[in-house]
N, C-alpha and C positions, 0 to 999 in steps of 0.2 A: 313721361320724360321727353324733353324736347329732342328733336332730330339732331340738332347741333351738338347737344351734350352726348348723345349716344355715339355720334361719329367721333367726337373727341375721345371718348372712352375706348372706342374700337381702335383708334390710332395708337393710343397709349398701350393698349393691350397687345397690339401687333408688334410694337417696339420691344416690349418686355419679353414677348415670346421669342423674338430674334435673339435677344440677349441670353435668355435661358438656354436656347438650343445651342448657341455658341459655347456657353459654359459647359453644357453637357458633352459636347464634342471634346473639349479639353479634359474634362473629368474622365471620359472613356479612355482617352490616350494615357492619362496618368494612372488610371486603374489598371490598365494592361501592364504598364511598367512595374507598378507595385506588386501586382499578382505574380509577375515573373520573378521579382526579387524574393518574394515570400516562398515561391516554389523552390528556388535555388537554395535558399537558406534552410528549408525543410530537408532537402537532400543532404546538405552539409551536416546538419544536426544528426541525421540518421547515420551517416557514415562515420562521423567523428565521435559521436556519443559523449560530447563534453558539455559542461554546464554553460560555457560561453556560447557555444553554437546553439544550444537550446534557447538561451536568452535572445540571441540575434534573430532566431526564427520567430520567437514570440513577438518581438518588436516589429519585425517586418509584417507579420500576420495582422497585428493591431493596426498598422498603417493602412494596409489593404482593406481591412474591415471598416475602418473609419471612412475611407474614400468611397467604399461601396454604400455606406450609410448616407453619405453626402449626395451620392448619385441618386439614391432613392428619393431623397427630399426634393432634389431638382426635378426629377421625373414627376413627382406628385404635384409640384408647383406648376409644371407645364400642363398636366392634365386638368388641374383646377382652372387655370387661366383659359384653356381651350373651351371648357364648359361655360365659363363666364362669357367668353367671346361669342359662343353659340347663342346664349341667351340675349346678348346685345343685338346680334344679327336678327334674331326672331322679333325683338322689339322694333327694330328698324323696318322690317318687312311689314309688321302689323300696322305701323303708322301710315303706310301707303294706302 
């Protein structure tokens, strides 16, 4: 693979990593808020013991779980991209 192509791929990889890390920061913030809402709704459901409170808790928990799943996907994408970047750097060093 030519040096120019490796450098271009590294540049694209670095930009994508910046984007994913920024997205992860937003996700972490949202996940904290959703987890807080889920905890509050759980307490309300325990205290009130009503079907409505139980549904609200289930809904809040689903949202928090969905965000946690999305967070895991983003973390996996970051890990994969970092491994790819390491391989590209190895190729670049091998060409020297």
